[in-house]
C-alpha positions as a Python dict, from the first residue, in 0.01 Angstrom:
ca = {
    (1, 'M'): (0, 0, 0),
    (2, 'E'): (314, 180, 106),
    (3, 'A'): (442, 516, -17),
    (4, 'T'): (800, 504, -144),
    (5, 'L'): (1084, 746, -209),
    (6, 'N'): (1348, 597, -438),
    (7, 'N'): (1235, 249, -334),
    (8, 'I'): (1243, 344, 37),
    (9, 'Q'): (921, 266, 225),
    (10, 'V'): (760, 552, 418),
    (11, 'T'): (499, 404, 651),
    (12, 'S'): (583, 550, 991),
    (13, 'V'): (716, 859, 1164),
    (14, 'A'): (1047, 678, 1215),
    (15, 'D'): (1092, 653, 837),
    (16, 'V'): (1107, 1034, 832),
    (17, 'I'): (1299, 1118, 1149),
    (18, 'G'): (1513, 803, 1167),
    (19, 'D'): (1448, 471, 1342),
    (20, 'W'): (1655, 569, 1643),
    (21, 'G'): (1832, 880, 1762),
    (22, 'P'): (1871, 1136, 2043),
    (23, 'W'): (1508, 1248, 2006),
    (24, 'Q'): (1368, 900, 2074),
    (25, 'M'): (1630, 828, 2339),
    (26, 'K'): (1520, 1126, 2550),
    (27, 'L'): (1161, 1004, 2540),
    (28, 'I'): (1254, 648, 2632),
    (29, 'I'): (1485, 744, 2919),
    (30, 'F'): (1220, 971, 3069),
    (31, 'F'): (947, 708, 3038),
    (32, 'T'): (1171, 432, 3178),
    (33, 'C'): (1269, 643, 3480),
    (34, 'V'): (906, 722, 3556),
    (35, 'D'): (809, 357, 3512),
    (36, 'A'): (1053, 263, 3789),
    (37, 'I'): (786, 405, 4023),
    (38, 'T'): (527, 148, 3907),
    (39, 'P'): (641, -151, 4122),
    (40, 'F'): (609, 65, 4434),
    (41, 'Q'): (247, 139, 4342),
    (42, 'N'): (162, -214, 4223),
    (43, 'L'): (335, -426, 4485),
    (44, 'G'): (403, -192, 4775),
    (45, 'I'): (88, -320, 4945),
    (46, 'M'): (280, -634, 5049),
    (47, 'F'): (482, -410, 5285),
    (48, 'Y'): (198, -172, 5374),
    (49, 'A'): (-21, -462, 5490),
    (50, 'P'): (190, -776, 5545),
    (51, 'K'): (28, -1099, 5653),
    (52, 'I'): (-25, -1080, 6032),
    (53, 'K'): (-269, -1321, 6196),
    (54, 'F'): (-269, -1144, 6533),
    (55, 'W'): (-55, -924, 6755),
    (56, 'C'): (6, -867, 7123),
    (57, 'V'): (168, -528, 7062),
    (58, 'K'): (94, -327, 6746),
    (59, 'P'): (394, -338, 6506),
    (60, 'P'): (554, -3, 6418),
    (61, 'G'): (399, 168, 6116),
    (62, 'Y'): (86, -49, 6124),
    (63, 'E'): (-252, 124, 6147),
    (64, 'W'): (-627, 58, 6148),
    (65, 'N'): (-600, -282, 6323),
    (66, 'L'): (-623, -497, 6009),
    (67, 'V'): (-597, -830, 6191),
    (68, 'C'): (-834, -1112, 6279),
    (69, 'E'): (-1180, -1048, 6130),
    (70, 'W'): (-1061, -722, 5968),
    (71, 'S'): (-758, -864, 5784),
    (72, 'W'): (-958, -897, 5460),
    (73, 'L'): (-960, -517, 5426),
    (74, 'A'): (-589, -530, 5339),
    (75, 'S'): (-675, -763, 5050),
    (76, 'A'): (-960, -531, 4951),
    (77, 'A'): (-711, -244, 4929),
    (78, 'A'): (-490, -445, 4694),
    (79, 'S'): (-793, -553, 4492),
    (80, 'S'): (-925, -197, 4455),
    (81, 'Y'): (-598, -100, 4288),
    (82, 'Q'): (-643, -377, 4031),
    (83, 'I'): (-1002, -267, 3968),
    (84, 'G'): (-861, 76, 3886),
    (85, 'Y'): (-625, -95, 3641),
    (86, 'A'): (-919, -266, 3469),
    (87, 'V'): (-1116, 57, 3430),
    (88, 'S'): (-805, 241, 3312),
    (89, 'A'): (-743, -3, 3025),
    (90, 'L'): (-1075, 102, 2872),
    (91, 'L'): (-1092, 466, 2980),
    (92, 'F'): (-742, 591, 2902),
    (93, 'G'): (-717, 398, 2576),
    (94, 'Y'): (-1027, 580, 2454),
    (95, 'L'): (-917, 919, 2588),
    (96, 'S'): (-568, 897, 2437),
    (97, 'D'): (-715, 805, 2098),
    (98, 'K'): (-960, 1095, 2111),
    (99, 'Y'): (-762, 1377, 2276),
    (100, 'G'): (-401, 1280, 2213),
    (101, 'R'): (-128, 1082, 2385),
    (102, 'L'): (51, 1375, 2546),
    (103, 'P'): (-232, 1562, 2726),
    (104, 'I'): (-373, 1239, 2869),
    (105, 'F'): (-23, 1127, 2974),
    (106, 'K'): (25, 1458, 3157),
    (107, 'I'): (-312, 1433, 3329),
    (108, 'A'): (-246, 1073, 3431),
    (109, 'I'): (95, 1140, 3585),
    (110, 'I'): (-26, 1449, 3773),
    (111, 'L'): (-328, 1263, 3913),
    (112, 'E'): (-104, 968, 4002),
    (113, 'I'): (106, 1200, 4217),
    (114, 'V'): (-205, 1353, 4376),
    (115, 'F'): (-361, 1018, 4466),
    (116, 'G'): (-23, 890, 4584),
    (117, 'F'): (-19, 1166, 4845),
    (118, 'C'): (-387, 1099, 4922),
    (119, 'Q'): (-297, 738, 4995),
    (120, 'A'): (-7, 842, 5217),
    (121, 'L'): (-226, 1086, 5412),
    (122, 'S'): (-534, 862, 5439),
    (123, 'L'): (-727, 914, 5762),
    (124, 'C'): (-903, 577, 5755),
    (125, 'I'): (-895, 245, 5572),
    (126, 'E'): (-1190, 350, 5354),
    (127, 'M'): (-998, 654, 5228),
    (128, 'F'): (-694, 434, 5170),
    (129, 'I'): (-895, 185, 4961),
    (130, 'I'): (-1051, 461, 4749),
    (131, 'S'): (-710, 620, 4696),
    (132, 'R'): (-574, 282, 4586),
    (133, 'F'): (-846, 257, 4321),
    (134, 'F'): (-765, 595, 4169),
    (135, 'L'): (-394, 526, 4197),
    (136, 'G'): (-437, 208, 3992),
    (137, 'L'): (-651, 399, 3743),
    (138, 'T'): (-385, 666, 3686),
    (139, 'V'): (-75, 442, 3702),
    (140, 'Y'): (-194, 226, 3414),
    (141, 'G'): (-324, 531, 3229),
    (142, 'R'): (21, 686, 3251),
    (143, 'Y'): (190, 367, 3134),
    (144, 'L'): (-51, 299, 2847),
    (145, 'T'): (-44, 646, 2693),
    (146, 'G'): (331, 685, 2734),
    (147, 'Y'): (399, 345, 2581),
    (148, 'L'): (179, 425, 2280),
    (149, 'L'): (354, 758, 2229),
    (150, 'I'): (699, 599, 2227),
    (151, 'M'): (613, 303, 2004),
    (152, 'E'): (462, 538, 1746),
    (153, 'C'): (796, 718, 1719),
    (154, 'V'): (1047, 431, 1718),
    (155, 'G'): (1153, 241, 1406),
    (156, 'R'): (1032, -114, 1352),
    (157, 'S'): (1376, -270, 1391),
    (158, 'Y'): (1421, -101, 1730),
    (159, 'R'): (1080, -169, 1885),
    (160, 'A'): (1185, -498, 2040),
    (161, 'A'): (1494, -342, 2195),
    (162, 'T'): (1281, -49, 2312),
    (163, 'A'): (1034, -282, 2484),
    (164, 'V'): (1322, -456, 2664),
    (165, 'F'): (1476, -121, 2760),
    (166, 'I'): (1147, 6, 2899),
    (167, 'S'): (1099, -312, 3105),
    (168, 'A'): (1428, -226, 3276),
    (169, 'G'): (1244, 55, 3455),
    (170, 'W'): (1001, -191, 3613),
    (171, 'I'): (1284, -428, 3711),
    (172, 'V'): (1498, -155, 3868),
    (173, 'G'): (1197, -30, 4063),
    (174, 'Y'): (1115, -385, 4175),
    (175, 'L'): (1473, -433, 4299),
    (176, 'L'): (1460, -103, 4489),
    (177, 'L'): (1118, -171, 4644),
    (178, 'P'): (1236, -399, 4929),
    (179, 'V'): (1536, -173, 4994),
    (180, 'L'): (1326, 141, 5040),
    (181, 'A'): (1058, -52, 5229),
    (182, 'Y'): (1325, -171, 5472),
    (183, 'L'): (1465, 180, 5519),
    (184, 'L'): (1116, 335, 5548),
    (185, 'P'): (901, 80, 5735),
    (186, 'H'): (602, 314, 5780),
    (187, 'F'): (377, 306, 5473),
    (188, 'R'): (313, 680, 5491),
    (189, 'Y'): (683, 768, 5470),
    (190, 'L'): (741, 520, 5188),
    (191, 'Q'): (449, 647, 4978),
    (192, 'I'): (540, 1013, 5038),
    (193, 'T'): (896, 938, 4925),
    (194, 'V'): (775, 763, 4609),
    (195, 'S'): (530, 1040, 4518),
    (196, 'S'): (792, 1308, 4591),
    (197, 'L'): (1038, 1138, 4357),
    (198, 'E'): (771, 1134, 4089),
    (199, 'L'): (725, 1509, 4136),
    (200, 'I'): (1070, 1553, 3985),
    (201, 'S'): (938, 1419, 3655),
    (202, 'L'): (718, 1727, 3617),
    (203, 'I'): (1031, 1931, 3542),
    (204, 'W'): (1076, 1755, 3208),
    (205, 'L'): (715, 1655, 3150),
    (206, 'W'): (626, 1985, 2983),
    (207, 'Q'): (902, 1938, 2726),
    (208, 'M'): (760, 1610, 2597),
    (209, 'P'): (629, 1614, 2239),
    (210, 'E'): (295, 1484, 2117),
    (211, 'S'): (294, 1173, 1899),
    (212, 'P'): (328, 1297, 1537),
    (213, 'R'): (149, 982, 1423),
    (214, 'W'): (-156, 1069, 1633),
    (215, 'Q'): (-147, 1426, 1502),
    (216, 'L'): (-143, 1307, 1141),
    (217, 'T'): (-421, 1055, 1198),
    (218, 'N'): (-643, 1313, 1366),
    (219, 'G'): (-598, 1595, 1115),
    (220, 'H'): (-345, 1811, 1302),
    (221, 'I'): (-126, 1828, 992),
    (222, 'D'): (59, 2154, 1067),
    (223, 'D'): (145, 2046, 1422),
    (224, 'A'): (259, 1707, 1297),
    (225, 'E'): (483, 1857, 1029),
    (226, 'C'): (643, 2092, 1281),
    (227, 'A'): (704, 1811, 1532),
    (228, 'I'): (845, 1576, 1268),
    (229, 'K'): (1080, 1842, 1131),
    (230, 'N'): (1210, 1924, 1480),
    (231, 'A'): (1266, 1556, 1558),
    (232, 'A'): (1437, 1495, 1223),
    (233, 'V'): (1673, 1788, 1280),
    (234, 'V'): (1763, 1661, 1628),
    (235, 'N'): (1837, 1312, 1494),
    (236, 'G'): (2020, 1447, 1190),
    (237, 'K'): (1952, 1144, 970),
    (238, 'F'): (1826, 1316, 653),
    (239, 'T'): (1857, 1641, 459),
    (240, 'E'): (1582, 1904, 469),
    (241, 'E'): (1474, 1814, 115),
    (242, 'E'): (1444, 1444, 202),
    (243, 'I'): (1247, 1530, 515),
    (244, 'E'): (997, 1741, 320),
    (245, 'Q'): (944, 1469, 60),
    (246, 'K'): (906, 1197, 321),
    (247, 'I'): (654, 1398, 522),
    (248, 'G'): (437, 1427, 211),
    (249, 'L'): (457, 1054, 144),
    (250, 'L'): (380, 975, 508),
    (251, 'E'): (69, 1194, 501),
    (252, 'E'): (-52, 1010, 190),
    (253, 'Y'): (10, 672, 353),
    (254, 'V'): (-174, 764, 674),
    (255, 'K'): (-476, 886, 475),
    (256, 'R'): (-490, 559, 279),
    (257, 'E'): (-461, 358, 599),
    (258, 'E'): (-750, 546, 759),
    (259, 'R'): (-969, 496, 452),
    (260, 'A'): (-884, 126, 452),
    (261, 'K'): (-982, 96, 819),
    (262, 'E'): (-1315, 267, 756),
    (263, 'S'): (-1398, 34, 466),
    (264, 'N'): (-1298, -285, 653),
    (265, 'K'): (-1462, -239, 991),
    (266, 'Q'): (-1515, -565, 1180),
    (267, 'S'): (-1608, -651, 1537),
    (268, 'L'): (-1525, -920, 1790),
    (269, 'L'): (-1868, -1069, 1727),
    (270, 'D'): (-1772, -1120, 1364),
    (271, 'M'): (-1460, -1304, 1475),
    (272, 'W'): (-1649, -1519, 1728),
    (273, 'K'): (-1885, -1639, 1456),
    (274, 'V'): (-1593, -1845, 1323),
    (275, 'G'): (-1572, -2161, 1533),
    (276, 'K'): (-1194, -2189, 1523),
    (277, 'L'): (-1141, -1825, 1622),
    (278, 'L'): (-1398, -1849, 1900),
    (279, 'K'): (-1204, -2146, 2036),
    (280, 'Y'): (-879, -1951, 2018),
    (281, 'S'): (-1042, -1654, 2192),
    (282, 'I'): (-1166, -1864, 2484),
    (283, 'V'): (-821, -2015, 2535),
    (284, 'L'): (-659, -1670, 2520),
    (285, 'Y'): (-904, -1523, 2773),
    (286, 'F'): (-842, -1814, 3007),
    (287, 'S'): (-464, -1782, 2961),
    (288, 'W'): (-465, -1411, 3041),
    (289, 'F'): (-683, -1470, 3347),
    (290, 'I'): (-464, -1752, 3480),
    (291, 'N'): (-135, -1577, 3417),
    (292, 'S'): (-249, -1260, 3590),
    (293, 'F'): (-409, -1449, 3879),
    (294, 'V'): (-103, -1665, 3945),
    (295, 'Y'): (147, -1382, 3885),
    (296, 'Y'): (-15, -1147, 4137),
    (297, 'G'): (-107, -1434, 4367),
    (298, 'L'): (260, -1525, 4399),
    (299, 'S'): (390, -1168, 4401),
    (300, 'L'): (154, -1026, 4664),
    (301, 'N'): (174, -1330, 4890),
    (302, 'V'): (551, -1365, 4897),
    (303, 'G'): (525, -1351, 5277),
    (304, 'D'): (385, -1707, 5276),
    (305, 'L'): (734, -1836, 5194),
    (306, 'G'): (856, -1754, 5541),
    (307, 'G'): (1192, -1603, 5616),
    (308, 'N'): (1271, -1239, 5545),
    (309, 'L'): (1001, -1060, 5344),
    (310, 'F'): (1246, -802, 5209),
    (311, 'V'): (1496, -1064, 5089),
    (312, 'N'): (1220, -1273, 4931),
    (313, 'C'): (1086, -971, 4742),
    (314, 'F'): (1435, -890, 4614),
    (315, 'I'): (1478, -1249, 4492),
    (316, 'Y'): (1144, -1229, 4312),
    (317, 'A'): (1268, -913, 4141),
    (318, 'L'): (1579, -1100, 4026),
    (319, 'A'): (1347, -1361, 3872),
    (320, 'E'): (1188, -1082, 3666),
    (321, 'L'): (1530, -974, 3546),
    (322, 'A'): (1618, -1331, 3449),
    (323, 'S'): (1287, -1358, 3263),
    (324, 'S'): (1361, -1053, 3046),
    (325, 'V'): (1705, -1184, 2951),
    (326, 'F'): (1571, -1534, 2884),
    (327, 'L'): (1285, -1418, 2661),
    (328, 'Y'): (1510, -1196, 2453),
    (329, 'F'): (1705, -1503, 2339),
    (330, 'A'): (1422, -1759, 2356),
    (331, 'F'): (1208, -1564, 2109),
    (332, 'K'): (1479, -1613, 1848),
    (333, 'K'): (1499, -1989, 1889),
    (334, 'C'): (1166, -2122, 2016),
    (335, 'G'): (812, -2131, 1881),
    (336, 'R'): (550, -1928, 2065),
    (337, 'K'): (321, -2219, 2149),
    (338, 'S'): (587, -2466, 2262),
    (339, 'L'): (755, -2199, 2475),
    (340, 'F'): (428, -2093, 2640),
    (341, 'V'): (325, -2452, 2715),
    (342, 'S'): (668, -2529, 2860),
    (343, 'L'): (662, -2221, 3082),
    (344, 'M'): (312, -2295, 3214),
    (345, 'L'): (411, -2654, 3290),
    (346, 'G'): (726, -2525, 3458),
    (347, 'A'): (520, -2293, 3677),
    (348, 'A'): (282, -2579, 3764),
    (349, 'V'): (564, -2822, 3847),
    (350, 'T'): (732, -2573, 4081),
    (351, 'C'): (400, -2515, 4259),
    (352, 'F'): (363, -2884, 4335),
    (353, 'A'): (735, -2925, 4409),
    (354, 'I'): (724, -2664, 4684),
    (355, 'I'): (436, -2823, 4877),
    (356, 'P'): (642, -3079, 5078),
    (357, 'F'): (858, -2796, 5210),
    (358, 'L'): (565, -2587, 5337),
    (359, 'F'): (511, -2795, 5650),
    (360, 'N'): (850, -2735, 5809),
    (361, 'D'): (1010, -2394, 5857),
    (362, 'S'): (1358, -2546, 5842),
    (363, 'F'): (1314, -2573, 5463),
    (364, 'I'): (1272, -2201, 5397),
    (365, 'L'): (1574, -2187, 5165),
    (366, 'Y'): (1429, -2465, 4947),
    (367, 'R'): (1096, -2284, 4935),
    (368, 'V'): (1253, -1960, 4821),
    (369, 'V'): (1464, -2125, 4548),
    (370, 'I'): (1169, -2322, 4408),
    (371, 'A'): (940, -2019, 4431),
    (372, 'M'): (1193, -1812, 4238),
    (373, 'V'): (1185, -2066, 3954),
    (374, 'G'): (805, -2056, 3957),
    (375, 'K'): (805, -1675, 3952),
    (376, 'F'): (1046, -1684, 3659),
    (377, 'C'): (816, -1919, 3464),
    (378, 'I'): (492, -1732, 3526),
    (379, 'T'): (655, -1393, 3456),
    (380, 'S'): (789, -1524, 3124),
    (381, 'S'): (459, -1680, 3019),
    (382, 'Y'): (270, -1363, 3114),
    (383, 'R'): (493, -1156, 2887),
    (384, 'L'): (474, -1413, 2609),
    (385, 'I'): (93, -1422, 2601),
    (386, 'Y'): (90, -1053, 2501),
    (387, 'I'): (289, -1134, 2188),
    (388, 'Q'): (98, -1452, 2109),
    (389, 'T'): (-239, -1279, 2134),
    (390, 'A'): (-139, -996, 1901),
    (391, 'E'): (-23, -1251, 1644),
    (392, 'I'): (-350, -1448, 1648),
    (393, 'I'): (-615, -1173, 1658),
    (394, 'P'): (-649, -999, 1317),
    (395, 'T'): (-559, -634, 1271),
    (396, 'S'): (-922, -535, 1209),
    (397, 'V'): (-1018, -619, 1569),
    (398, 'R'): (-680, -638, 1740),
    (399, 'Q'): (-713, -331, 1959),
    (400, 'I'): (-1048, -432, 2107),
    (401, 'G'): (-943, -797, 2109),
    (402, 'V'): (-628, -742, 2313),
    (403, 'G'): (-819, -496, 2529),
    (404, 'S'): (-1081, -757, 2615),
    (405, 'C'): (-803, -1004, 2699),
    (406, 'S'): (-657, -741, 2931),
    (407, 'V'): (-993, -718, 3108),
    (408, 'A'): (-980, -1097, 3163),
    (409, 'A'): (-633, -1052, 3311),
    (410, 'R'): (-758, -781, 3543),
    (411, 'V'): (-1031, -1013, 3673),
    (412, 'G'): (-752, -1248, 3776),
    (413, 'S'): (-550, -974, 3942),
    (414, 'V'): (-858, -840, 4125),
    (415, 'I'): (-923, -1170, 4303),
    (416, 'A'): (-552, -1258, 4351),
    (417, 'P'): (-510, -1056, 4675),
    (418, 'F'): (-778, -1268, 4844),
    (419, 'V'): (-559, -1576, 4804),
    (420, 'K'): (-425, -1473, 5144),
    (421, 'E'): (-766, -1540, 5300),
    (422, 'L'): (-785, -1882, 5136),
    (423, 'S'): (-445, -1969, 5284),
    (424, 'E'): (-550, -1851, 5629),
    (425, 'H'): (-870, -2057, 5632),
    (426, 'T'): (-704, -2370, 5492),
    (427, 'H'): (-328, -2395, 5437),
    (428, 'S'): (-83, -2236, 5196),
    (429, 'S'): (-39, -2578, 5033),
    (430, 'V'): (-403, -2562, 4919),
    (431, 'T'): (-341, -2228, 4749),
    (432, 'I'): (-21, -2348, 4581),
    (433, 'S'): (-194, -2666, 4463),
    (434, 'F'): (-468, -2451, 4312),
    (435, 'F'): (-208, -2245, 4124),
    (436, 'G'): (-38, -2562, 3999),
    (437, 'T'): (-363, -2716, 3880),
    (438, 'L'): (-458, -2403, 3689),
    (439, 'G'): (-113, -2401, 3530),
    (440, 'I'): (-153, -2757, 3402),
    (441, 'V'): (-503, -2687, 3268),
    (442, 'N'): (-374, -2374, 3093),
    (443, 'A'): (-81, -2565, 2939),
    (444, 'V'): (-315, -2833, 2801),
    (445, 'L'): (-560, -2579, 2659),
    (446, 'A'): (-275, -2381, 2503),
    (447, 'L'): (-205, -2678, 2277),
    (448, 'I'): (-519, -2571, 2089),
    (449, 'L'): (-356, -2243, 1986),
    (450, 'P'): (-171, -2223, 1654),
    (451, 'E'): (202, -2165, 1620),
    (452, 'T'): (257, -1804, 1513),
    (453, 'K'): (633, -1758, 1503),
    (454, 'G'): (741, -1651, 1156),
    (455, 'V'): (381, -1647, 1033),
    (456, 'E'): (240, -1344, 854),
    (457, 'I'): (14, -1161, 1096),
    (458, 'P'): (-352, -1168, 981),
    (459, 'D'): (-514, -840, 883),
    (460, 'T'): (-868, -975, 841),
    (461, 'I'): (-1083, -1243, 998),
    (462, 'N'): (-1056, -1454, 683),
    (463, 'E'): (-678, -1447, 707),
    (464, 'A'): (-693, -1534, 1078),
    (465, 'K'): (-893, -1848, 995),
    (466, 'K'): (-597, -1978, 796),
    (467, 'I'): (-345, -1954, 1081),
    (468, 'G'): (-215, -2300, 1157),
    (469, 'E'): (-319, -2442, 821),
    (470, 'S'): (-9, -2322, 637),
    (471, 'V'): (302, -2136, 741),
    (472, 'T'): (417, -1836, 541),
    (473, 'E'): (761, -1726, 647),
    (474, 'I'): (832, -1356, 640),
    (475, 'K'): (1170, -1193, 622),
    (476, 'L'): (1248, -911, 857),
    (477, 'E'): (1557, -786, 1032),
    (478, 'P'): (1699, -1033, 1288),
    (479, 'D'): (1497, -933, 1590),
    (480, 'F'): (1313, -1139, 1851),
    (481, 'D'): (974, -1010, 1740),
    (482, 'K'): (915, -1092, 1374),
    (483, 'N'): (577, -923, 1367),
    (484, 'E'): (654, -594, 1536),
    (485, 'K'): (456, -371, 1303),
    (486, 'D'): (131, -511, 1442),
    (487, 'V'): (241, -632, 1784),
    (488, 'E'): (304, -269, 1882),
    (489, 'N'): (-75, -235, 1919),
    (490, 'V'): (-51, -436, 2242),
}
């Protein structure tokens, strides 16, 4: 049921303030700039603790003697960050739903800065590892709450473009990571620089608005009306009379939605009782695990390629950029399942193709080129599985369903740093073969999943059972994500 005003649907904040305007743009630019810090936190460990089997003289900027039998502590530091990510997915999602997007976003970004400085000033490896855990906890908390806030304020037809725009922050940060790491070889100086840059964000942080959608849903009606009116005036899309009428209709719609949710509560256990949906769930969990494991396994162990670590990292960042551009157009033309299977097979093929070149250092250029193709494939499939999952799991359990898939992904990213130890005790070809084998298995299992492009997203478990049996085309604006209204929950 959707409230209407002269045949105009009013189902979101954007219907009142305008799908897109200066108000949303300020939010998005701020969030994107802050997100450029994320690659430094996620992947900076490859420069803080590069792969060194032994030394005769300690390299500059290297501390705590993490070589020989102590080299695994560097992997533990990377793993602790991913554990923080896993905890954050559950903790900050709950906190932002209960206490609001904005206050939790502020707390997360402030704590991220604090633990960034703690990491830079660590007195021992134990303090460094603990700081990495809390840094991972707050980085993902900041991203999750900020992303929710923005998507609740942007119009449906602009959400896809917004997601692409936001990803630009990650890509720019990834491209800058090897540059800054080269200029600041000591991990303390690099981390202090990154955290100091993030301090600048506090200047504008206090001007950020709360999500009006969250305020409406949680009974803060007066605050929501005030925020919506201010945003509508800034955007200048509607008259004051239209704004007042639309606010009333939006409040009615939100109340009906909340009542509908209360009367149709379902759990993951209810979904798993259906054989077909249980099968889909297992494949999705495995896919998230494999994509995360291979993605971080390749990203964190870029040093195994040989050659210049800084150049290799920059090339990997270019692969991420190519992935974003490719997916924007591929989503318009290709089915979800066929695209995912092709990308996983592509990642697997490149893994096996690179093996012959691992035994001779004169083939470093070939390694890097093939690895870039593999990074492109696994990055693309990792982004695609988010969309595919949201289109398979019904609305009634989507939030917890996607959240549980994210936990499976975090398991993969937690063990990925220890791939370095496997390579050291065997050979890097063994690790790459393992990645390739997992890619093939994932591609085969993904054939079980239904095609979801252009299919009406299921709201209930009964509707989800029918996915794949018949295709119901839906007509929306020409955008790469045909099911944006529900996919935003990811």
